[in-house]
N, CA and C atoms of all chains as a GROMACS GRO file, in nm:
protein
  642
    1MET      N    1   7.687   6.086   0.375
    1MET     CA    2   7.754   5.973   0.437
    1MET      C    3   7.871   5.925   0.350
    2ALA      N    4   7.840   5.889   0.225
    2ALA     CA    5   7.946   5.845   0.133
    2ALA      C    6   7.958   5.949   0.023
    3GLU      N    7   8.081   5.998  -0.001
    3GLU     CA    8   8.098   6.098  -0.104
    3GLU      C    9   8.139   6.033  -0.236
    4LYS      N   10   8.078   6.079  -0.344
    4LYS     CA   11   8.109   6.022  -0.475
    4LYS      C   12   8.246   6.072  -0.521
    5LEU      N   13   8.325   5.983  -0.581
    5LEU     CA   14   8.458   6.021  -0.628
    5LEU      C   15   8.455   6.044  -0.779
    6GLU      N   16   8.538   6.138  -0.824
    6GLU     CA   17   8.553   6.161  -0.967
    6GLU      C   18   8.628   6.043  -1.028
    7ALA      N   19   8.587   6.003  -1.149
    7ALA     CA   20   8.659   5.896  -1.217
    7ALA      C   21   8.793   5.951  -1.263
    8GLY      N   22   8.900   5.874  -1.248
    8GLY     CA   23   9.032   5.920  -1.290
    8GLY      C   24   9.130   5.805  -1.290
    9CYS      N   25   9.253   5.834  -1.326
    9CYS     CA   26   9.354   5.729  -1.333
    9CYS      C   27   9.417   5.701  -1.199
   10ALA      N   28   9.416   5.801  -1.109
   10ALA     CA   29   9.479   5.783  -0.978
   10ALA      C   30   9.399   5.680  -0.899
   11ARG      N   31   9.472   5.594  -0.830
   11ARG     CA   32   9.404   5.494  -0.749
   11ARG      C   33   9.372   5.557  -0.614
   12PRO      N   34   9.243   5.563  -0.579
   12PRO     CA   35   9.208   5.626  -0.452
   12PRO      C   36   9.262   5.544  -0.334
   13THR      N   37   9.300   5.613  -0.229
   13THR     CA   38   9.350   5.543  -0.111
   13THR      C   39   9.278   5.592   0.013
   14GLY      N   40   9.286   5.514   0.119
   14GLY     CA   41   9.231   5.553   0.248
   14GLY      C   42   9.328   5.512   0.354
   15GLY      N   43   9.280   5.496   0.475
   15GLY     CA   44   9.367   5.452   0.584
   15GLY      C   45   9.310   5.495   0.716
   16PRO      N   46   9.383   5.459   0.822
   16PRO     CA   47   9.336   5.498   0.955
   16PRO      C   48   9.326   5.649   0.965
   17VAL      N   49   9.224   5.698   1.034
   17VAL     CA   50   9.207   5.842   1.054
   17VAL      C   51   9.289   5.883   1.175
   18GLY      N   52   9.362   5.995   1.158
   18GLY     CA   53   9.446   6.042   1.268
   18GLY      C   54   9.584   5.980   1.266
   19GLU      N   55   9.621   5.922   1.151
   19GLU     CA   56   9.754   5.863   1.134
   19GLU      C   57   9.858   5.976   1.126
   20PRO      N   58   9.973   5.964   1.195
   20PRO     CA   59  10.074   6.070   1.187
   20PRO      C   60  10.132   6.079   1.047
   21PRO      N   61  10.186   6.198   1.006
   21PRO     CA   62  10.246   6.211   0.874
   21PRO      C   63  10.365   6.117   0.858
   22PRO      N   64  10.400   6.079   0.732
   22PRO     CA   65  10.501   5.977   0.705
   22PRO      C   66  10.633   5.992   0.782
   23ASP      N   67  10.692   6.115   0.786
   23ASP     CA   68  10.821   6.136   0.853
   23ASP      C   69  10.815   6.094   1.000
   24GLU      N   70  10.715   6.148   1.064
   24GLU     CA   71  10.695   6.123   1.206
   24GLU      C   72  10.674   5.973   1.229
   25GLN      N   73  10.598   5.913   1.138
   25GLN     CA   74  10.563   5.771   1.151
   25GLN      C   75  10.689   5.685   1.147
   26GLN      N   76  10.782   5.721   1.056
   26GLN     CA   77  10.902   5.642   1.040
   26GLN      C   78  10.987   5.642   1.167
   27SER      N   79  11.003   5.762   1.226
   27SER     CA   80  11.087   5.773   1.345
   27SER      C   81  11.022   5.703   1.465
   28GLN      N   82  10.889   5.689   1.461
   28GLN     CA   83  10.820   5.630   1.576
   28GLN      C   84  10.776   5.485   1.548
   29GLN      N   85  10.835   5.424   1.446
   29GLN     CA   86  10.788   5.293   1.400
   29GLN      C   87  10.769   5.189   1.512
   30PRO      N   88  10.870   5.164   1.598
   30PRO     CA   89  10.852   5.061   1.699
   30PRO      C   90  10.736   5.091   1.794
   31ALA      N   91  10.728   5.216   1.839
   31ALA     CA   92  10.621   5.256   1.930
   31ALA      C   93  10.485   5.238   1.864
   32MET      N   94  10.476   5.276   1.736
   32MET     CA   95  10.350   5.264   1.662
   32MET      C   96  10.303   5.119   1.657
   33THR      N   97  10.396   5.029   1.625
   33THR     CA   98  10.362   4.888   1.609
   33THR      C   99  10.301   4.834   1.738
   34LYS      N  100  10.362   4.868   1.847
   34LYS     CA  101  10.311   4.823   1.976
   34LYS      C  102  10.169   4.874   2.000
   35GLU      N  103  10.152   5.002   1.969
   35GLU     CA  104  10.022   5.065   1.993
   35GLU      C  105   9.915   5.002   1.904
   36VAL      N  106   9.954   4.976   1.778
   36VAL     CA  107   9.860   4.919   1.682
   36VAL      C  108   9.807   4.785   1.732
   37GLN      N  109   9.894   4.703   1.789
   37GLN     CA  110   9.854   4.572   1.839
   37GLN      C  111   9.748   4.582   1.948
   38LYS      N  112   9.748   4.693   2.018
   38LYS     CA  113   9.658   4.707   2.132
   38LYS      C  114   9.526   4.772   2.096
   39MET      N  115   9.507   4.806   1.968
   39MET     CA  116   9.392   4.890   1.933
   39MET      C  117   9.258   4.817   1.930
   40ILE      N  118   9.259   4.685   1.914
   40ILE     CA  119   9.133   4.612   1.905
   40ILE      C  120   9.101   4.541   2.036
   41HIS      N  121   8.994   4.586   2.099
   41HIS     CA  122   8.945   4.521   2.221
   41HIS      C  123   8.794   4.526   2.218
   42VAL      N  124   8.728   4.416   2.256
   42VAL     CA  125   8.582   4.424   2.265
   42VAL      C  126   8.548   4.520   2.379
   43GLY      N  127   8.443   4.597   2.358
   43GLY     CA  128   8.402   4.696   2.457
   43GLY      C  129   8.474   4.828   2.441
   44LYS      N  130   8.568   4.836   2.346
   44LYS     CA  131   8.640   4.961   2.320
   44LYS      C  132   8.603   5.014   2.181
   45LYS      N  133   8.632   5.142   2.158
   45LYS     CA  134   8.599   5.205   2.030
   45LYS      C  135   8.670   5.138   1.912
   46ALA      N  136   8.599   5.126   1.803
   46ALA     CA  137   8.659   5.075   1.679
   46ALA      C  138   8.745   5.186   1.620
   47PRO      N  139   8.870   5.156   1.580
   47PRO     CA  140   8.955   5.259   1.519
   47PRO      C  141   8.888   5.316   1.393
   48ASP      N  142   8.887   5.448   1.383
   48ASP     CA  143   8.822   5.512   1.268
   48ASP      C  144   8.913   5.501   1.145
   49PHE      N  145   8.853   5.500   1.028
   49PHE     CA  146   8.931   5.495   0.903
   49PHE      C  147   8.847   5.549   0.788
   50THR      N  148   8.916   5.583   0.680
   50THR     CA  149   8.846   5.611   0.554
   50THR      C  150   8.892   5.507   0.454
   51ALA      N  151   8.807   5.476   0.358
   51ALA     CA  152   8.845   5.378   0.256
   51ALA      C  153   8.766   5.404   0.129
   52PRO      N  154   8.832   5.390   0.012
   52PRO     CA  155   8.758   5.399  -0.114
   52PRO      C  156   8.665   5.278  -0.124
   53ALA      N  157   8.553   5.297  -0.193
   53ALA     CA  158   8.456   5.187  -0.202
   53ALA      C  159   8.390   5.182  -0.339
   54TYR      N  160   8.343   5.063  -0.373
   54TYR     CA  161   8.257   5.046  -0.490
   54TYR      C  162   8.119   5.010  -0.438
   55TYR      N  163   8.017   5.083  -0.486
   55TYR     CA  164   7.881   5.059  -0.436
   55TYR      C  165   7.780   5.088  -0.545
   56LYS      N  166   7.715   4.984  -0.591
   56LYS     CA  167   7.607   4.997  -0.690
   56LYS      C  168   7.643   5.086  -0.808
   57GLY      N  169   7.754   5.054  -0.871
   57GLY     CA  170   7.792   5.124  -0.994
   57GLY      C  171   7.871   5.253  -0.974
   58GLU      N  172   7.893   5.294  -0.849
   58GLU     CA  173   7.966   5.419  -0.823
   58GLU      C  174   8.092   5.393  -0.741
   59PHE      N  175   8.194   5.477  -0.762
   59PHE     CA  176   8.311   5.477  -0.675
   59PHE      C  177   8.288   5.585  -0.570
   60THR      N  178   8.298   5.548  -0.444
   60THR     CA  179   8.272   5.642  -0.335
   60THR      C  180   8.382   5.631  -0.230
   61SER      N  181   8.369   5.707  -0.124
   61SER     CA  182   8.463   5.697  -0.012
   61SER      C  183   8.382   5.683   0.116
   62ILE      N  184   8.428   5.594   0.203
   62ILE     CA  185   8.355   5.563   0.326
   62ILE      C  186   8.439   5.604   0.446
   63LYS      N  187   8.373   5.664   0.546
   63LYS     CA  188   8.440   5.692   0.673
   63LYS      C  189   8.360   5.621   0.782
   64LEU      N  190   8.428   5.537   0.860
   64LEU     CA  191   8.356   5.457   0.960
   64LEU      C  192   8.273   5.544   1.052
   65SER      N  193   8.330   5.655   1.100
   65SER     CA  194   8.260   5.737   1.201
   65SER      C  195   8.134   5.803   1.146
   66ASP      N  196   8.115   5.803   1.012
   66ASP     CA  197   7.989   5.853   0.956
   66ASP      C  198   7.873   5.760   0.987
   67TYR      N  199   7.904   5.639   1.034
   67TYR     CA  200   7.801   5.539   1.060
   67TYR      C  201   7.765   5.528   1.208
   68LEU      N  202   7.808   5.624   1.289
   68LEU     CA  203   7.766   5.627   1.430
   68LEU      C  204   7.614   5.635   1.432
   69GLY      N  205   7.550   5.560   1.522
   69GLY     CA  206   7.404   5.556   1.525
   69GLY      C  207   7.348   5.434   1.454
   70LYS      N  208   7.436   5.360   1.385
   70LYS     CA  209   7.393   5.238   1.317
   70LYS      C  210   7.482   5.122   1.359
   71TRP      N  211   7.430   5.001   1.347
   71TRP     CA  212   7.514   4.882   1.365
   71TRP      C  213   7.595   4.863   1.238
   72VAL      N  214   7.721   4.829   1.253
   72VAL     CA  215   7.809   4.808   1.138
   72VAL      C  216   7.872   4.670   1.147
   73VAL      N  217   7.868   4.595   1.037
   73VAL     CA  218   7.946   4.472   1.027
   73VAL      C  219   8.062   4.502   0.932
   74LEU      N  220   8.184   4.497   0.985
   74LEU     CA  221   8.303   4.523   0.904
   74LEU      C  222   8.370   4.389   0.876
   75CYS      N  223   8.376   4.353   0.747
   75CYS     CA  224   8.431   4.222   0.709
   75CYS      C  225   8.556   4.239   0.623
   76PHE      N  226   8.660   4.168   0.660
   76PHE     CA  227   8.781   4.160   0.578
   76PHE      C  228   8.784   4.024   0.511
   77TYR      N  229   8.839   4.017   0.389
   77TYR     CA  230   8.853   3.888   0.320
   77TYR      C  231   8.978   3.892   0.234
   78PRO      N  232   9.035   3.774   0.202
   78PRO     CA  233   9.167   3.770   0.136
   78PRO      C  234   9.170   3.834  -0.002
   79GLY      N  235   9.070   3.812  -0.085
   79GLY     CA  236   9.082   3.872  -0.218
   79GLY      C  237   8.962   3.850  -0.306
   80ASP      N  238   8.940   3.944  -0.398
   80ASP     CA  239   8.834   3.931  -0.497
   80ASP      C  240   8.860   3.808  -0.585
   81PHE      N  241   8.753   3.750  -0.636
   81PHE     CA  242   8.758   3.635  -0.728
   81PHE      C  243   8.816   3.509  -0.661
   82THR      N  244   8.823   3.509  -0.528
   82THR     CA  245   8.866   3.385  -0.462
   82THR      C  246   8.743   3.309  -0.418
   83PHE      N  247   8.761   3.181  -0.389
   83PHE     CA  248   8.649   3.098  -0.344
   83PHE      C  249   8.634   3.112  -0.193
   84VAL      N  250   8.552   3.029  -0.134
   84VAL     CA  251   8.514   3.021   0.008
   84VAL      C  252   8.414   3.130   0.045
   85MET      N  253   8.594   4.433   0.289
   85MET     CA  254   8.716   4.508   0.266
   85MET      C  255   8.829   4.411   0.233
   86SER      N  256   8.900   4.440   0.125
   86SER     CA  257   9.017   4.360   0.089
   86SER      C  258   9.122   4.455   0.032
   87VAL      N  259   9.240   4.401   0.001
   87VAL     CA  260   9.347   4.486  -0.052
   87VAL      C  261   9.326   4.518  -0.201
   88ASP      N  262   9.224   4.459  -0.262
   88ASP     CA  263   9.197   4.485  -0.404
   88ASP      C  264   9.150   4.629  -0.424
   89SER      N  265   9.174   4.682  -0.543
   89SER     CA  266   9.131   4.819  -0.574
   89SER      C  267   8.980   4.820  -0.601
   90VAL      N  268   8.922   4.940  -0.598
   90VAL     CA  269   8.778   4.952  -0.626
   90VAL      C  270   8.747   4.909  -0.769
   91PHE      N  271   8.847   4.916  -0.857
   91PHE     CA  272   8.824   4.876  -0.996
   91PHE      C  273   8.807   4.724  -1.005
   92VAL      N  274   8.888   4.651  -0.928
   92VAL     CA  275   8.874   4.505  -0.924
   92VAL      C  276   8.742   4.468  -0.856
   93HIS      N  277   8.706   4.543  -0.750
   93HIS     CA  278   8.578   4.519  -0.682
   93HIS      C  279   8.463   4.529  -0.784
   94LYS      N  280   8.471   4.631  -0.870
   94LYS     CA  281   8.364   4.651  -0.970
   94LYS      C  282   8.357   4.530  -1.065
   95MET      N  283   8.473   4.484  -1.111
   95MET     CA  284   8.476   4.370  -1.204
   95MET      C  285   8.420   4.245  -1.137
   96TRP      N  286   8.462   4.223  -1.012
   96TRP     CA  287   8.415   4.102  -0.940
   96TRP      C  288   8.264   4.109  -0.920
   97ASN      N  289   8.215   4.226  -0.877
   97ASN     CA  290   8.072   4.242  -0.855
   97ASN      C  291   7.995   4.222  -0.986
   98ASP      N  292   8.037   4.295  -1.089
   98ASP     CA  293   7.959   4.296  -1.213
   98ASP      C  294   7.964   4.163  -1.287
   99HIS      N  295   8.080   4.095  -1.280
   99HIS     CA  296   8.096   3.974  -1.362
   99HIS      C  297   8.074   3.844  -1.288
  100GLU      N  298   8.079   3.845  -1.156
  100GLU     CA  299   8.055   3.719  -1.085
  100GLU      C  300   7.948   3.733  -0.977
  101LEU      N  301   7.966   3.827  -0.883
  101LEU     CA  302   7.874   3.835  -0.769
  101LEU      C  303   7.731   3.870  -0.811
  102ALA      N  304   7.717   3.950  -0.916
  102ALA     CA  305   7.583   3.987  -0.963
  102ALA      C  306   7.508   3.865  -1.016
  103LYS      N  307   7.584   3.756  -1.047
  103LYS     CA  308   7.519   3.632  -1.091
  103LYS      C  309   7.471   3.551  -0.971
  104MET      N  310   7.525   3.580  -0.852
  104MET     CA  311   7.483   3.510  -0.730
  104MET      C  312   7.372   3.587  -0.658
  105VAL      N  313   7.385   3.722  -0.659
  105VAL     CA  314   7.292   3.808  -0.586
  105VAL      C  315   7.230   3.905  -0.687
  106LYS      N  316   7.096   3.901  -0.697
  106LYS     CA  317   7.029   3.987  -0.794
  106LYS      C  318   7.058   4.134  -0.763
  107GLY      N  319   7.104   4.208  -0.862
  107GLY     CA  320   7.135   4.350  -0.842
  107GLY      C  321   7.275   4.374  -0.790
  108GLY      N  322   7.350   4.267  -0.762
  108GLY     CA  323   7.488   4.282  -0.715
  108GLY      C  324   7.495   4.297  -0.564
  109VAL      N  325   7.616   4.320  -0.516
  109VAL     CA  326   7.640   4.330  -0.372
  109VAL      C  327   7.568   4.453  -0.316
  110PRO      N  328   7.481   4.434  -0.215
  110PRO     CA  329   7.407   4.548  -0.160
  110PRO      C  330   7.485   4.629  -0.057
  111PHE      N  331   7.613   4.595  -0.037
  111PHE     CA  332   7.696   4.666   0.061
  111PHE      C  333   7.811   4.738  -0.010
  112HIS      N  334   7.873   4.831   0.062
  112HIS     CA  335   7.992   4.896   0.009
  112HIS      C  336   8.107   4.797   0.009
  113MET      N  337   8.176   4.784  -0.105
  113MET     CA  338   8.295   4.698  -0.113
  113MET      C  339   8.415   4.790  -0.094
  114LEU      N  340   8.481   4.777   0.023
  114LEU     CA  341   8.588   4.870   0.059
  114LEU      C  342   8.724   4.820   0.013
  115SER      N  343   8.810   4.916  -0.022
  115SER     CA  344   8.945   4.884  -0.067
  115SER      C  345   9.046   4.928   0.038
  116ASP      N  346   9.140   4.839   0.070
  116ASP     CA  347   9.242   4.868   0.173
  116ASP      C  348   9.380   4.839   0.114
  117GLY      N  349   9.418   4.920   0.015
  117GLY     CA  350   9.549   4.902  -0.049
  117GLY      C  351   9.662   4.906   0.052
  118GLY      N  352   9.749   4.803   0.050
  118GLY     CA  353   9.860   4.800   0.145
  118GLY      C  354   9.821   4.749   0.283
  119GLY      N  355   9.693   4.721   0.302
  119GLY     CA  356   9.650   4.663   0.431
  119GLY      C  357   9.663   4.756   0.550
  120LYS      N  358   9.655   4.889   0.526
  120LYS     CA  359   9.675   4.984   0.636
  120LYS      C  360   9.566   4.971   0.743
  121VAL      N  361   9.441   4.960   0.697
  121VAL     CA  362   9.331   4.947   0.793
  121VAL      C  363   9.336   4.808   0.857
  122GLY      N  364   9.362   4.706   0.774
  122GLY     CA  365   9.372   4.569   0.825
  122GLY      C  366   9.480   4.554   0.931
  123THR      N  367   9.588   4.630   0.917
  123THR     CA  368   9.696   4.625   1.016
  123THR      C  369   9.646   4.677   1.151
  124VAL      N  370   9.573   4.787   1.147
  124VAL     CA  371   9.520   4.845   1.271
  124VAL      C  372   9.420   4.748   1.337
  125TYR      N  373   9.345   4.676   1.255
  125TYR     CA  374   9.247   4.582   1.308
  125TYR      C  375   9.307   4.444   1.336
  126GLY      N  376   9.436   4.429   1.308
  126GLY     CA  377   9.505   4.304   1.342
  126GLY      C  378   9.472   4.186   1.252
  127VAL      N  379   9.427   4.212   1.129
  127VAL     CA  380   9.389   4.102   1.041
  127VAL      C  381   9.477   4.093   0.915
  128TYR      N  382   9.568   4.192   0.897
  128TYR     CA  383   9.648   4.191   0.774
  128TYR      C  384   9.766   4.096   0.789
  129ASP      N  385   9.781   4.005   0.693
  129ASP     CA  386   9.893   3.911   0.690
  129ASP      C  387  10.001   3.972   0.601
  130GLU      N  388  10.100   4.029   0.664
  130GLU     CA  389  10.203   4.103   0.590
  130GLU      C  390  10.280   4.012   0.494
  131ALA      N  391  10.312   3.889   0.536
  131ALA     CA  392  10.389   3.797   0.452
  131ALA      C  393  10.311   3.760   0.326
  132ALA      N  394  10.181   3.734   0.340
  132ALA     CA  395  10.099   3.694   0.226
  132ALA      C  396  10.046   3.815   0.149
  133GLY      N  397  10.046   3.930   0.212
  133GLY     CA  398   9.996   4.051   0.148
  133GLY      C  399   9.845   4.057   0.134
  134VAL      N  400   9.774   3.980   0.216
  134VAL     CA  401   9.627   3.980   0.211
  134VAL      C  402   9.570   3.988   0.352
  135GLU      N  403   9.439   4.018   0.359
  135GLU     CA  404   9.370   4.022   0.488
  135GLU      C  405   9.319   3.882   0.523
  136ASN      N  406   9.324   3.847   0.651
  136ASN     CA  407   9.255   3.727   0.698
  136ASN      C  408   9.105   3.758   0.704
  137ARG      N  409   9.025   3.654   0.731
  137ARG     CA  410   8.879   3.674   0.736
  137ARG      C  411   8.837   3.730   0.871
  138GLY      N  412   8.850   3.859   0.886
  138GLY     CA  413   8.811   3.926   1.011
  138GLY      C  414   8.671   3.981   0.999
  139ARG      N  415   8.595   3.969   1.107
  139ARG     CA  416   8.458   4.021   1.107
  139ARG      C  417   8.433   4.091   1.240
  140PHE      N  418   8.400   4.220   1.234
  140PHE     CA  419   8.385   4.302   1.354
  140PHE      C  420   8.242   4.356   1.364
  141LEU      N  421   8.181   4.340   1.481
  141LEU     CA  422   8.048   4.396   1.505
  141LEU      C  423   8.066   4.526   1.582
  142ILE      N  424   8.022   4.636   1.522
  142ILE     CA  425   8.042   4.769   1.581
  142ILE      C  426   7.904   4.829   1.612
  143ASP      N  427   7.883   4.868   1.738
  143ASP     CA  428   7.750   4.915   1.779
  143ASP      C  429   7.730   5.062   1.742
  144PRO      N  430   7.608   5.114   1.764
  144PRO     CA  431   7.580   5.253   1.722
  144PRO      C  432   7.667   5.358   1.792
  145ASP      N  433   7.734   5.323   1.901
  145ASP     CA  434   7.827   5.417   1.966
  145ASP      C  435   7.969   5.403   1.911
  146GLY      N  436   7.989   5.315   1.812
  146GLY     CA  437   8.122   5.296   1.755
  146GLY      C  438   8.208   5.202   1.837
  147VAL      N  439   8.145   5.123   1.926
  147VAL     CA  440   8.218   5.032   2.013
  147VAL      C  441   8.215   4.891   1.954
  148ILE      N  442   8.331   4.824   1.954
  148ILE     CA  443   8.338   4.687   1.905
  148ILE      C  444   8.276   4.593   2.009
  149GLN      N  445   8.169   4.525   1.970
  149GLN     CA  446   8.103   4.432   2.063
  149GLN      C  447   8.151   4.289   2.044
  150GLY      N  448   8.205   4.258   1.928
  150GLY     CA  449   8.254   4.123   1.907
  150GLY      C  450   8.334   4.115   1.779
  151TYR      N  451   8.421   4.017   1.771
  151TYR     CA  452   8.491   3.995   1.644
  151TYR      C  453   8.532   3.849   1.631
  152GLU      N  454   8.562   3.811   1.507
  152GLU     CA  455   8.604   3.675   1.475
  152GLU      C  456   8.708   3.688   1.364
  153VAL      N  457   8.817   3.615   1.374
  153VAL     CA  458   8.919   3.618   1.268
  153VAL      C  459   8.955   3.475   1.230
  154LEU      N  460   8.940   3.441   1.102
  154LEU     CA  461   8.973   3.307   1.052
  154LEU      C  462   9.082   3.321   0.946
  155THR      N  463   9.169   3.219   0.936
  155THR     CA  464   9.265   3.217   0.826
  155THR      C  465   9.188   3.189   0.697
  156PRO      N  466   9.245   3.221   0.581
  156PRO     CA  467   9.170   3.219   0.455
  156PRO      C  468   9.093   3.091   0.417
  157PRO      N  469   9.141   2.968   0.444
  157PRO     CA  470   9.070   2.853   0.384
  157PRO      C  471   8.931   2.823   0.438
  158VAL      N  472   8.895   2.875   0.555
  158VAL     CA  473   8.764   2.842   0.612
  158VAL      C  474   8.671   2.963   0.607
  159GLY      N  475   8.555   2.942   0.546
  159GLY     CA  476   8.456   3.049   0.534
  159GLY      C  477   8.375   3.066   0.661
  160ARG      N  478   8.304   3.179   0.667
  160ARG     CA  479   8.229   3.213   0.789
  160ARG      C  480   8.088   3.155   0.786
  161ASN      N  481   8.017   3.172   0.898
  161ASN     CA  482   7.876   3.136   0.906
  161ASN      C  483   7.797   3.266   0.927
  162VAL      N  484   7.734   3.311   0.821
  162VAL     CA  485   7.664   3.440   0.826
  162VAL      C  486   7.547   3.435   0.925
  163GLY      N  487   7.482   3.317   0.934
  163GLY     CA  488   7.371   3.302   1.028
  163GLY      C  489   7.414   3.331   1.171
  164GLU      N  490   7.534   3.288   1.208
  164GLU     CA  491   7.584   3.312   1.344
  164GLU      C  492   7.612   3.461   1.365
  165THR      N  493   7.664   3.526   1.263
  165THR     CA  494   7.687   3.671   1.273
  165THR      C  495   7.556   3.744   1.299
  166ILE      N  496   7.453   3.706   1.224
  166ILE     CA  497   7.322   3.773   1.239
  166ILE      C  498   7.263   3.744   1.377
  167ARG      N  499   7.280   3.620   1.425
  167ARG     CA  500   7.230   3.584   1.558
  167ARG      C  501   7.298   3.670   1.665
  168GLN      N  502   7.426   3.692   1.650
  168GLN     CA  503   7.498   3.774   1.749
  168GLN      C  504   7.450   3.919   1.746
  169ILE      N  505   7.425   3.972   1.627
  169ILE     CA  506   7.375   4.110   1.618
  169ILE      C  507   7.238   4.120   1.685
  170GLN      N  508   7.151   4.020   1.659
  170GLN     CA  509   7.018   4.020   1.721
  170GLN      C  510   7.030   4.017   1.873
  171ALA      N  511   7.125   3.938   1.923
  171ALA     CA  512   7.145   3.927   2.068
  171ALA      C  513   7.194   4.061   2.125
  172PHE      N  514   7.292   4.122   2.059
  172PHE     CA  515   7.345   4.250   2.107
  172PHE      C  516   7.238   4.360   2.100
  173GLN      N  517   7.153   4.353   1.999
  173GLN     CA  518   7.046   4.452   1.988
  173GLN      C  519   6.946   4.438   2.102
  174LEU      N  520   6.919   4.312   2.140
  174LEU     CA  521   6.827   4.289   2.253
  174LEU      C  522   6.888   4.342   2.383
  175ILE      N  523   7.016   4.313   2.404
  175ILE     CA  524   7.085   4.362   2.525
  175ILE      C  525   7.078   4.514   2.532
  176ARG      N  526   7.100   4.576   2.417
  176ARG     CA  527   7.099   4.723   2.411
  176ARG      C  528   6.959   4.777   2.439
  177ALA      N  529   6.857   4.710   2.383
  177ALA     CA  530   6.719   4.755   2.401
  177ALA      C  531   6.675   4.743   2.547
  178THR      N  532   6.725   4.641   2.617
  178THR     CA  533   6.685   4.622   2.758
  178THR      C  534   6.784   4.690   2.852
  179LYS      N  535   6.879   4.764   2.795
  179LYS     CA  536   6.983   4.833   2.873
  179LYS      C  537   7.054   4.739   2.969
  180GLY      N  538   7.075   4.616   2.924
  180GLY     CA  539   7.152   4.520   3.004
  180GLY      C  540   7.070   4.448   3.111
  181ALA      N  541   6.938   4.472   3.116
  181ALA     CA  542   6.854   4.404   3.217
  181ALA      C  543   6.839   4.256   3.182
  182GLU      N  544   6.856   4.222   3.053
  182GLU     CA  545   6.847   4.083   3.012
  182GLU      C  546   6.978   4.041   2.948
  183ALA      N  547   7.006   3.910   2.956
  183ALA     CA  548   7.126   3.855   2.892
  183ALA      C  549   7.085   3.732   2.814
  184THR      N  550   7.161   3.702   2.707
  184THR     CA  551   7.125   3.588   2.624
  184THR      C  552   7.219   3.472   2.651
  185PRO      N  553   7.166   3.361   2.705
  185PRO     CA  554   7.252   3.246   2.734
  185PRO      C  555   7.299   3.177   2.606
  186SER      N  556   7.394   3.086   2.622
  186SER     CA  557   7.448   3.010   2.509
  186SER      C  558   7.336   2.947   2.427
  187GLY      N  559   7.344   2.960   2.295
  187GLY     CA  560   7.246   2.898   2.206
  187GLY      C  561   7.120   2.982   2.187
  188TRP      N  562   7.115   3.100   2.247
  188TRP     CA  563   6.996   3.186   2.235
  188TRP      C  564   6.965   3.220   2.089
  189ARG      N  565   6.836   3.221   2.062
  189ARG     CA  566   6.786   3.270   1.933
  189ARG      C  567   6.670   3.363   1.961
  190PRO      N  568   6.637   3.452   1.865
  190PRO     CA  569   6.525   3.545   1.888
  190PRO      C  570   6.399   3.470   1.932
  191GLY      N  571   6.335   3.520   2.036
  191GLY     CA  572   6.212   3.460   2.088
  191GLY      C  573   6.237   3.356   2.197
  192LYS      N  574   6.364   3.314   2.211
  192LYS     CA  575   6.394   3.213   2.313
  192LYS      C  576   6.423   3.279   2.448
  193LEU      N  577   6.436   3.193   2.548
  193LEU     CA  578   6.456   3.238   2.686
  193LEU      C  579   6.578   3.330   2.702
  194THR      N  580   6.557   3.441   2.775
  194THR     CA  581   6.670   3.525   2.815
  194THR      C  582   6.684   3.513   2.966
  195LEU      N  583   6.797   3.554   3.018
  195LEU     CA  584   6.819   3.552   3.162
  195LEU      C  585   6.818   3.695   3.214
  196LYS      N  586   6.771   3.711   3.338
  196LYS     CA  587   6.772   3.843   3.402
  196LYS      C  588   6.874   3.839   3.514
  197PRO      N  589   6.997   3.886   3.483
  197PRO     CA  590   7.104   3.874   3.582
  197PRO      C  591   7.069   3.947   3.711
  198GLY      N  592   7.099   3.884   3.823
  198GLY     CA  593   7.073   3.945   3.953
  198GLY      C  594   7.094   3.843   4.062
  199PRO      N  595   7.085   3.885   4.187
  199PRO     CA  596   7.112   3.794   4.299
  199PRO      C  597   7.022   3.669   4.296
  200ASP      N  598   6.897   3.683   4.251
  200ASP     CA  599   6.804   3.570   4.251
  200ASP      C  600   6.844   3.459   4.155
  201LEU      N  601   6.926   3.494   4.056
  201LEU     CA  602   6.962   3.395   3.952
  201LEU      C  603   7.083   3.311   3.994
  202VAL      N  604   7.155   3.358   4.094
  202VAL     CA  605   7.278   3.288   4.133
  202VAL      C  606   7.246   3.145   4.178
  203GLY      N  607   7.310   3.049   4.111
  203GLY     CA  608   7.289   2.908   4.145
  203GLY      C  609   7.158   2.850   4.093
  204LYS      N  610   7.082   2.931   4.016
  204LYS     CA  611   6.951   2.885   3.969
  204LYS      C  612   6.943   2.871   3.817
  205VAL      N  613   7.053   2.897   3.750
  205VAL     CA  614   7.049   2.890   3.603
  205VAL      C  615   7.010   2.748   3.559
  206TRP      N  616   7.058   2.647   3.630
  206TRP     CA  617   7.031   2.507   3.592
  206TRP      C  618   6.881   2.477   3.587
  207GLU      N  619   6.800   2.555   3.661
  207GLU     CA  620   6.656   2.528   3.664
  207GLU      C  621   6.588   2.569   3.533
  208VAL      N  622   6.644   2.671   3.466
  208VAL     CA  623   6.578   2.722   3.346
  208VAL      C  624   6.654   2.694   3.216
  209TRP      N  625   6.786   2.672   3.229
  209TRP     CA  626   6.866   2.654   3.107
  209TRP      C  627   6.929   2.516   3.108
  210LYS      N  628   6.906   2.439   2.998
  210LYS     CA  629   6.960   2.302   2.988
  210LYS      C  630   7.070   2.297   2.882
  211THR      N  631   7.158   2.199   2.898
  211THR     CA  632   7.274   2.194   2.807
  211THR      C  633   7.234   2.171   2.661
  212ASP      N  634   7.117   2.107   2.638
  212ASP     CA  635   7.080   2.086   2.497
  212ASP      C  636   7.033   2.216   2.430
  213MET      N  637   7.030   2.326   2.506
  213MET     CA  638   6.996   2.456   2.447
  213MET      C  639   7.121   2.529   2.398
  214ALA      N  640   7.237   2.474   2.430
  214ALA     CA  641   7.364   2.543   2.399
  214ALA      C  642   7.386   2.559   2.249
   0.00000   0.00000   0.00000
């Protein structure tokens, strides 16, 4: 489900799965923005993504679609070490 | 998930959160550098460079059943999130034969949608249950 990452200096990155390559993305910027706005609807599929993660002492990578078959609560928050 | 790196997540968990929760955070702390995922989910504030407080409930089929987005100064109510998951799990278990009215909690009255219920909700559900 979650793959362990090698420790290193490079900062791991993730992002939406199925994102077009950078060149293509640039030329299609306006169309992309419009599409992105429409991607979240209740009753519709959650957009898939991968993201680096910290979990119980390990650096790992998470892919949303690996969690099919389970309930998932996905929470966004402004920043580490903040209150509220 | 926040725009912080996994290294900052580790520091926050080990040095602060582990003092609130024994053993540290029991969930994966995800990193969204640049807010790429947050942008797709409509919660990334580009001007501030941070994510708003978005919370998405995703069912076992990968379908979004509900979401809530708050600006940063107001925190969430975790109890309400759990109540909603319990309600969605009941709906799923009954394959939609039952519905949970406003204010429903586990063990409380559910409704069975159908022609017989039309105009009769007032007989079983009162406003103080909302």
